C-alpha positions as CSV (number, residue, x, y, z in Angstrom):
1,X,108.5,103.8,81.1
2,X,107.2,104.7,84.2
3,X,104.3,104.7,85.8
4,X,102.2,105.3,88.9
5,X,98.8,104.1,89.9
6,X,96.2,103.5,92.8
7,X,93.1,101.6,93.3
8,X,89.8,102.5,92.1
9,X,87.6,99.8,93.9
10,X,88.1,96.5,94.8
11,X,86.9,93.0,95.9
12,X,89.6,91.1,97.9
13,X,88.2,88.4,100.2
14,X,89.7,87.0,103.8
15,X,89.6,83.6,105.5
16,X,90.6,84.5,108.7
17,X,90.0,87.3,110.6
18,X,93.3,90.0,112.2
19,X,91.5,91.6,115.1
20,X,94.6,94.4,116.1
21,X,93.8,96.6,119.0
22,X,92.7,99.7,118.1
23,X,92.3,99.1,114.2
24,X,89.1,101.3,113.4
25,X,88.1,98.7,110.6
26,X,90.1,95.4,111.4
27,X,90.3,93.0,108.5
28,X,87.2,91.1,109.0
29,X,86.4,87.5,106.9
30,X,85.0,89.2,103.9
31,X,85.9,92.1,101.6
32,X,88.8,95.0,103.7
33,X,89.3,98.0,102.0
34,X,92.3,97.9,100.1
35,X,93.8,101.4,99.7
36,X,97.1,102.5,98.4
37,X,99.6,103.0,95.0
38,X,102.1,101.4,93.0
39,X,105.1,103.1,91.2
40,X,106.9,101.1,88.7
41,X,108.9,101.1,85.6
42,X,109.2,98.7,82.2
43,X,112.0,98.1,80.1
44,X,109.9,97.3,76.7
45,X,111.6,94.8,74.2
46,X,109.2,94.9,71.0
47,X,106.1,93.2,72.4
48,X,107.0,92.4,75.4
49,X,108.0,94.0,78.6
50,X,109.3,94.3,81.7
51,X,108.8,95.7,84.8
52,X,109.9,96.1,88.8
53,X,107.9,98.9,90.6
54,X,106.6,99.3,95.1
55,X,103.0,99.1,96.1
56,X,102.0,100.3,99.3
57,X,98.6,98.6,100.5
58,X,96.3,99.6,103.3
59,X,94.1,97.1,104.4
60,X,91.3,98.7,105.5
61,X,92.0,101.7,108.2
62,X,95.0,100.8,110.4
63,X,96.6,97.4,108.4
64,X,99.4,98.1,106.4
65,X,101.7,96.5,103.6
66,X,104.5,97.4,101.8
67,X,105.1,95.2,98.1
68,X,108.2,94.1,96.0
69,X,106.8,93.2,92.4
70,X,108.2,92.4,89.4
71,X,106.4,90.8,86.7
72,X,105.8,91.0,82.8
73,X,103.6,92.8,80.1
74,X,103.2,91.6,77.3
75,X,101.2,94.1,74.6
76,X,98.5,92.3,72.3
77,X,99.1,92.8,68.7
78,X,102.7,94.7,68.9
79,X,101.5,97.8,69.9
80,X,101.0,99.9,73.4
81,X,97.0,99.7,73.8
82,X,96.0,97.0,74.7
83,X,98.2,94.6,77.6
84,X,98.8,91.0,79.6
85,X,100.5,91.6,83.0
86,X,101.7,89.1,85.2
87,X,103.5,89.8,88.7
88,X,105.8,88.5,91.7
89,X,104.9,90.0,94.9
90,X,107.0,89.7,98.3
91,X,105.9,91.6,101.3
92,X,108.2,91.5,104.5
93,X,104.5,91.0,106.1
94,X,101.4,93.5,107.2
95,X,101.9,96.1,110.0
96,X,99.1,96.0,111.9
97,X,99.0,98.3,115.8
98,X,99.1,94.7,117.4
99,X,102.8,93.5,115.9
100,X,103.9,92.8,112.0
101,X,103.1,89.6,110.6
102,X,105.3,87.1,108.8
103,X,106.7,87.6,105.1
104,X,105.0,87.2,102.4
105,X,104.7,85.9,99.0
106,X,101.9,86.7,96.0
107,X,101.0,87.3,92.6
108,X,99.1,88.9,90.4
109,X,97.8,88.2,87.1
110,X,95.3,90.1,84.4
111,X,94.5,92.9,81.3
112,X,95.4,96.6,81.1
113,X,95.2,99.3,78.5
114,X,97.1,102.6,77.6
115,X,95.6,105.9,76.0
116,X,98.1,107.9,75.2
117,X,97.4,111.6,76.3
118,X,99.8,113.2,75.5
119,X,103.3,112.5,72.9
120,X,105.0,110.9,76.3
121,X,101.9,110.1,78.6
122,X,99.6,107.9,78.8
123,X,96.7,106.9,81.0
124,X,96.7,103.1,82.7
125,X,93.9,101.3,83.1
126,X,94.0,97.7,84.5
127,X,92.2,94.6,86.0
128,X,93.9,92.4,88.5
129,X,93.4,89.3,90.2
130,X,96.1,88.8,93.3
131,X,96.6,85.8,95.6
132,X,98.9,85.1,98.1
133,X,101.0,82.0,97.6
134,X,100.7,80.8,101.1
135,X,98.3,82.3,104.6
136,X,100.2,84.2,106.1
137,X,100.4,83.8,110.0
138,X,99.5,87.1,112.5
139,X,99.7,85.5,115.5
140,X,97.4,82.6,115.8
141,X,95.9,83.8,112.6
142,X,96.6,82.1,109.8
143,X,94.9,85.1,106.9
144,X,94.4,84.2,103.0
145,X,93.9,87.2,101.5
146,X,93.2,87.2,97.0
147,X,91.0,89.4,95.1
148,X,90.4,91.5,92.2
149,X,91.7,95.1,91.8
150,X,90.7,98.0,89.6
151,X,94.0,100.4,88.8
152,X,93.8,103.6,87.3
153,X,97.2,105.9,87.1
154,X,99.4,108.1,84.8
155,X,102.4,106.0,82.6
156,X,105.6,108.3,81.0
157,X,107.0,107.0,78.2
158,X,107.5,106.1,74.6
């Protein structure tokens, strides 16, 4: 199964402040806007699936991140309707106008549902809680990003 998704809403928090020169909306100590997209592929083995993908995130207006993701999906009731998901996340760092940050690892856990639109096209809606394993070092500041992300996407498969 291949899928593409985009965050619809987020409730992210950041402890610490990145003040990037030229940033219109830097990551502040509360509620940065999260935007971007994710592309992923799944291999499904009965009620379990293994997935890998790539995610491009934007925190505020001038702070970006490219993340590589991998994880597992468990289909509830043996069907492709509802699922639980666990992801590992890796990034080479936040991209900010003042210079890049250190790399970081994180995770995401949540649930979602697939709604069949045609024989091979599904609407994929999910809610994920995302957290970093360690703070991100950005100059003299350490930043911890965590929060809920609701995303909606299209999946192609059988």
